[in-house]
C-alpha atoms as one frame of an Amber mdcrd trajectory, in Angstrom:
protein
 -75.997 -55.030 111.130 -76.869 -57.615 113.412 -80.230 -59.400 113.794 -82.212
 -61.905 115.416 -85.213 -63.742 114.435 -87.740 -64.470 117.387 -90.998 -66.405
 117.324 -93.704 -64.076 118.504 -96.641 -65.126 120.267 -99.002 -66.565 117.809
 -95.767 -68.154 116.333 -94.655 -66.411 113.268 -91.252 -65.025 112.739 -90.225
 -61.679 113.777 -86.987 -60.457 112.962 -84.914 -57.467 115.080 -82.610 -55.595
 113.311 -79.737 -53.557 115.330 -76.657 -52.225 115.136 -73.202 -54.668 115.375
 -72.107 -52.401 118.763 -74.976 -53.990 120.835 -74.371 -57.510 121.766 -76.975
 -60.115 120.919 -77.090 -61.049 124.673 -77.752 -57.161 125.456 -80.578 -57.398
 122.633 -81.979 -60.639 123.671 -82.714 -58.985 127.534 -84.839 -56.393 125.531
 -87.043 -58.450 123.864 -90.458 -60.305 125.272 -90.646 -63.005 123.147 -90.204
 -66.421 124.348 -88.067 -68.165 121.301 -84.917 -67.513 119.585 -85.239 -68.511
 116.091 -81.728 -67.855 114.998 -79.227 -64.766 115.151 -75.915 -63.882 113.157
 -75.693 -60.593 110.497 -77.344 -59.278 107.524 -76.034 -56.817 105.174 -77.731
 -55.755 101.919 -76.640 -56.293  98.319 -77.412 -55.824  95.006 -79.187 -59.484
  95.153 -80.884 -58.571  98.317 -80.229 -59.008 101.436 -77.767 -61.681 102.887
 -77.865 -63.508 106.504 -74.956 -65.384 107.521 -72.745 -65.751 110.622 -73.769
 -66.763 114.479 -74.648 -65.671 117.792 -72.274 -67.696 120.173 -74.163 -65.987
 123.246 -77.428 -67.596 122.170 -75.915 -70.613 120.781 -77.481 -69.879 117.328
 -76.834 -69.154 114.186 -78.301 -67.396 110.539 -81.034 -70.018 108.731 -81.163
 -69.940 104.331 -84.683 -68.527 105.053 -83.637 -65.870 107.061 -83.098 -63.452
 104.179 -86.682 -64.119 102.511 -88.335 -63.552 105.906 -86.297 -60.628 106.780
 -87.184 -58.903 102.957 -90.935 -59.876 103.175 -91.269 -58.081 106.796 -89.735
 -54.919 105.665 -91.989 -54.978 102.382 -95.137 -55.650 104.319 -94.521 -55.091
 108.136 -98.581 -56.249 108.801 -97.102 -60.143 107.860
């Protein structure tokens, strides 16, 4: 799966996870948030979520904190 981490209107990070067949730029066009914090690939393993890679079209890459943000948002979407 791919993901883009956006900054919402309150300044909080918001991950959007989507299938690999959708381009990063295509997904970016659909989301109203103005700032992209990071983007890359996410996978679930025995140790939890792992984020890696980059999006050349968005000129950004996965960050070390992205895995923890995705885990927290899935555990409690109201964060």
